[in-house]
C-alpha positions in Angstrom: -4.5 49.1 24.1 -3.4 52.1 26.7 -2.0 54.4 24.1 -5.2 54.3 21.7 -5.6 53.5 17.9 -4.2 55.7 14.7 -5.8 55.4 11.4 -3.0 54.7 8.8 -5.1 53.8 5.9 -8.6 54.1 4.6 -10.7 53.3 1.1 -14.3 53.1 0.1 -16.3 52.2 -2.7 -19.7 52.6 -4.1 -20.6 49.2 -5.7 -22.8 49.4 -9.1 -22.3 46.3 -10.7 -24.0 42.7 -9.9 -22.7 40.4 -7.2 -20.3 37.8 -8.9 -21.8 35.1 -6.5 -25.6 35.6 -7.1 -24.9 35.2 -11.2 -24.7 31.6 -10.3 -28.3 30.4 -10.8 -28.0 27.7 -8.5 -26.5 30.1 -5.8 -29.1 32.5 -6.6 -32.1 29.9 -5.9 -30.8 28.8 -2.6 -30.3 32.5 -1.4 -33.7 33.3 -2.4 -35.3 29.8 -0.7 -32.8 30.7 2.7 -34.6 34.3 2.6 -38.4 33.2 2.0 -37.5 31.2 5.4 -36.4 33.7 7.3 -39.0 36.1 6.9 -42.2 33.9 6.7 -42.4 33.7 10.8 -42.2 37.3 10.6 -45.1 37.8 7.8 -42.8 39.0 4.7 -42.8 37.7 1.9 -40.1 37.0 -0.5 -41.3 37.1 -4.1 -41.3 33.6 -5.9 -39.3 34.9 -8.9 -36.9 36.1 -6.9 -34.2 33.3 -8.4 -34.6 33.7 -11.9 -34.3 37.5 -11.5 -31.2 38.7 -13.3 -28.2 39.8 -11.3 -28.0 43.3 -11.6 -31.7 43.3 -10.2 -30.7 41.4 -6.9 -28.5 43.0 -4.1 -24.8 42.5 -2.9 -22.7 40.3 -1.5 -20.6 41.9 1.5 -17.8 39.4 1.5 -17.3 40.6 -2.2 -17.3 44.4 -1.5 -15.2 44.2 1.4 -12.6 41.6 -0.3 -12.3 44.6 -2.9 -11.8 47.2 -0.7 -8.9 44.8 1.8 -6.2 45.0 -1.3 -6.3 48.9 -1.1 -5.3 49.8 2.6 -3.5 46.1 3.8 -0.1 45.3 2.0 0.4 41.7 1.9 3.8 42.5 3.9 1.6 43.8 6.9 -0.6 41.4 8.5 -3.8 42.4 10.3 -4.9 40.9 13.7 -8.0 41.9 14.0 -11.1 41.9 11.1 -14.6 43.8 12.5 -17.1 43.5 9.8 -20.1 46.3 10.6 -23.6 46.2 9.1 -27.0 46.9 10.0 -28.9 45.7 6.5 -28.3 42.0 5.6 -26.7 41.4 2.1 -28.1 38.7 -0.5 -26.0 35.7 1.5 -26.7 35.9 4.4 -25.9 32.2 5.4 -22.8 33.3 4.7 -19.9 33.7 7.2 -18.4 36.6 5.8 -16.5 37.7 8.6 -14.6 34.2 8.3 -14.4 34.5 4.7 -12.6 37.8 4.9 -10.4 36.3 7.7 -9.2 33.8 4.9 -8.7 36.9 2.3 -6.8 39.4 4.4 -3.4 39.5 5.0 -2.5 38.2 8.5 -5.5 35.9 8.6 -7.1 37.7 11.4 -9.5 37.4 14.5 -13.0 38.2 12.8 -16.1 39.9 13.9 -19.3 40.6 12.5 -21.2 43.5 13.9 -25.1 44.2 13.2 -28.1 45.0 15.2 -27.0 48.4 16.0 -27.9 50.3 12.8 -25.3 53.4 12.8 -23.9 52.3 15.9 -22.1 49.4 14.8 -18.9 50.8 13.3 -18.6 52.6 16.8 -18.8 49.3 18.6 -16.2 48.0 15.6 -13.6 50.7 16.6 -13.9 49.9 20.7 -13.3 46.6 19.9 -10.4 47.3 18.3 -9.4 49.2 20.5 -9.8 47.1 23.8 -8.4 43.9 22.0 -5.1 44.3 22.1 -3.8 43.9 18.5 -1.0 45.3 16.5 -3.0 46.1 13.5 -6.9 46.3 13.0 -9.0 46.9 10.0 -12.1 48.0 10.2 -14.7 47.8 7.5 -19.0 48.9 7.8 -21.1 48.0 4.7 -24.6 48.6 3.1 -26.4 47.6 0.7 -29.4 48.9 -1.2 -32.1 46.2 -2.0 -33.9 43.7 0.0 -36.5 41.5 -1.5 -39.1 41.8 1.0 -40.7 45.0 2.8 -38.4 46.6 5.4 -39.6 48.4 8.4 -36.7 50.5 7.9 -35.5 52.5 4.2 -32.9 50.5 2.7 -29.6 52.6 1.9 -29.9 54.5 -1.3 -26.3 53.1 -2.9 -24.2 50.1 -2.1 -21.1 51.0 -0.6 -18.4 50.3 1.6 -16.1 51.9 4.1 -12.6 50.6 5.1 -10.2 51.7 7.9 -6.6 50.3 8.9 -5.8 51.3 12.6 -2.5 50.2 14.1 -2.1 50.6 18.1 -0.4 53.5 19.8 2.0 52.8 22.1 1.7 55.1 25.6 4.1 57.6 24.3 2.1 57.9 20.6 4.3 55.8 18.4 2.8 53.1 16.5 3.1 49.9 18.5 5.6 47.6 17.4 6.8 49.7 13.8 9.3 51.1 14.9 9.2 54.0 13.1 7.9 56.7 15.4 5.0 58.4 13.0 4.8 55.7 10.4 4.5 58.8 7.5 6.5 56.7 5.1 4.2 53.6 6.1 1.0 55.8 5.1 2.5 57.7 1.9 2.9 54.5 0.5 -1.1 54.0 -0.4 -2.7 57.2 0.8 -1.3 59.6 -2.1 -4.0 59.8 -3.9 -6.0 62.1 -2.2 -10.3 62.0 -2.0 -12.6 64.6 -3.6 -14.7 66.2 -1.1 -17.3 66.0 -2.6 -19.2 62.7 -2.3 -17.6 61.1 -5.1 -18.4 57.2 -6.0 -14.9 55.9 -5.4 -15.7 53.9 -8.7 -13.9 54.5 -12.0 -10.7 51.4 -11.5 -12.4 50.5 -8.1 -11.6 51.2 -4.7 -10.7 55.1 -4.0 -7.7 55.6 -1.5 -8.2 58.6 0.8 -4.9 60.4 1.4 -5.0 61.3 4.8 -1.0 62.8 5.6 0.6 61.0 8.8 -3.3 60.1 9.8 -5.0 60.5 12.7 -5.5 59.5 16.5 -8.4 58.5 18.2 -8.0 59.5 20.9 -11.9 59.4 22.6 -14.6 56.9 22.1 -18.2 57.3 23.9 -21.4 55.6 23.4 -24.8 55.8 24.9 -27.3 54.3 25.3 -31.4 54.6 25.5 -30.5 58.1 24.4 -34.5 59.6 23.4 -35.1 61.8 20.5 -35.8 64.6 23.1 -32.4 64.0 25.0 -30.1 63.4 21.5 -29.2 67.2 21.0 -28.3 68.2 23.9 -26.3 65.7 24.6 -24.5 65.4 21.3 -23.7 69.2 21.9 -22.4 68.4 25.8 -20.2 65.7 24.7 -18.9 68.0 21.4 -18.1 70.6 23.8 -16.3 68.5 26.4 -14.1 66.5 23.7 -13.0 70.0 22.2 -12.4 71.7 25.4 -13.0 75.0 23.7 -10.9 74.8 20.8 -12.2 76.4 17.8 -10.1 75.1 15.7 -11.9 71.5 15.8 -14.3 70.1 12.8 -17.5 68.5 13.6 -18.6 65.6 11.4 -22.5 64.2 11.9 -24.4 61.5 10.7 -27.7 62.5 8.9 -29.8 61.6 11.8 -28.0 63.4 14.6 -27.7 66.8 12.3 -31.4 67.0 12.1 -31.3 67.6 15.9 -27.9 69.5 16.0 -27.8 72.4 18.0 -24.8 73.9 18.0 -22.5 75.9 15.6 -22.9 75.0 11.3 -21.0 76.7 8.9 -17.5 75.2 7.4 -16.7 73.4 10.4 -19.7 71.2 10.1 -20.1 68.2 7.9 -23.1 66.6 7.3 -22.9 62.9 5.9 -24.5 61.8 2.7 -28.4 61.3 3.0 -29.5 57.5 2.6 -26.5 55.6 3.6 -27.1 55.3 7.6 -23.9 52.6 7.9 -21.6 54.4 5.9 -22.7 57.9 5.3 -20.6 59.2 8.5 -17.4 57.7 7.9 -17.5 58.5 3.9 -17.8 61.9 5.6 -15.5 61.7 7.4 -13.1 60.9 5.3 -13.5 63.6 3.3 -13.0 66.1 6.1 -9.7 63.8 7.2 -8.8 64.7 3.6 -9.5 67.9 2.7 -7.5 68.8 6.0 -4.6 67.0 5.6 -2.5 69.7 4.4 -3.3 71.6 7.5 -4.6 68.8 9.8 -7.1 69.6 12.6 -9.0 68.1 15.0 -12.5 66.6 14.4 -15.1 64.8 16.6 -17.8 62.4 14.5 -20.8 61.8 15.9 -24.3 59.8 14.7 -27.6 58.5 15.9 -29.7 55.3 15.7 -33.0 56.7 16.4 -34.1 53.1 16.3 -32.4 51.6 18.9 -31.4 55.2 21.3 -27.6 54.9 20.7 -25.4 57.9 20.4 -21.8 57.5 19.5 -18.9 59.7 19.6 -15.9 59.7 18.5 -12.8 62.2 18.7 -10.1 62.0 16.5 -6.2 64.6 16.6 -3.4 64.5 13.8 -1.0 62.4 14.8 2.2 63.8 16.2 0.4 66.8 17.9 1.2 66.8 21.8 -2.2 67.2 23.0 -4.5 65.0 21.4 -8.6 66.1 21.7 -9.9 63.7 24.4 -6.7 63.6 26.1 -5.4 64.1 30.1 -4.4 67.8 30.3 -1.2 69.6 31.4 -2.6 69.9 34.9 -3.3 66.3 34.7 0.2 64.8 33.6 1.8 64.5 36.9 -1.1 62.5 38.6 -1.3 59.1 38.6 -3.4 57.1 36.1 -5.0 55.3 38.9 -8.1 57.0 39.3 -8.2 59.3 36.5 -10.8 58.7 34.3 -9.6 58.0 30.8 -9.8 58.9 27.0 -13.3 57.4 26.7 -15.1 58.5 30.1 -14.4 54.9 31.3 -12.4 54.9 34.8 -9.0 53.6 34.5 -9.0 49.9 34.7 -6.4 50.2 37.9 -9.0 52.4 39.6 -10.9 49.4 40.6 -14.3 50.7 39.7 -17.4 48.6 38.1 -20.3 49.2 36.3 -23.3 48.1 36.2 -24.6 46.5 32.5 -28.0 46.9 31.5 -29.3 43.0 30.3 -32.2 44.9 28.6 -30.2 46.2 25.9 -28.2 44.5 23.2 -24.8 44.1 22.5 -22.4 45.3 24.2 -24.1 48.7 24.3 -24.8 48.9 28.2 -25.5 51.8 30.4 -28.2 54.7 30.2 -26.9 57.8 29.4 -22.9 57.2 30.3 -19.5 55.5 29.1 -19.9 52.1 28.4 -18.7 49.3 31.1 -15.3 48.6 30.5 -14.1 44.9 28.8 
């Protein structure tokens, strides 16, 4: 996927009602027993009366939350090749193969992955998988729910929220791969004409809130760093933003709450911070607000988040679709050079250069190198 990804459509939802599946007393009892078995070795106790609690007092089903968003961004006649579900806090039905279920309800019956144990970095890793998978369309869904029946080590989210983003592969010339419609304006307008409030709205009334993205945005650079300490994250994040913006003054910055607390850069209207209490969805919620607010006069955006518990710093750069020089791509002085030997838009060496990376086996998941770009897969 040398041409990168283009964000075509997005929708989000704050869920306030009970999970339908947890209305079944038999399934609720089984879930309570399953959670008790999982937590017992860690000295955690699930209340004995959990199975008797009313459904509205319990948590959510990620399968239900995500399935409600899918029709808002994926029409039946536009099959998806890849679906990635990213979360940090498990839901109230952890024994369910949720990603496989979502593949069943998503047009195209796509290959599906579930990503967890990476905190706020999970959605960035999901985007990286989508970029490197080589698919035509990829759906990235990040979810979080606000109830756990035991004392967690970290605070649970403030609200049940989900964000879905549909991406399309780009050919090297910047057009959508395989679609033949060039800029894809007609495709985006089908589902993105309602706009977004830009005010941390809940997206509750009438179901999921579809976000107006105009012509969409190109994800031109994606970087993740592992083993970043609290004392190093501010300088590293500022350096990444400076490099990706290359001195431009029209770039908006969107930060997760944990990174915003350490942010040393300029503030003002150009900087947007995700809502507090939403560690998994907050950054993406705020990013969609920013893209929607700028839809009439789009500008580049750099979004970044920090997972303090794991030391992961993740950064993505997006450029309005149709611009000739997206953020993070080769400069004019590099265009005549062969691709071999140049560093890619995400900071990794071009695969043709024959360079190798060292993977730190001590770190979980696909995150690898210390204070540097991650290895190619």
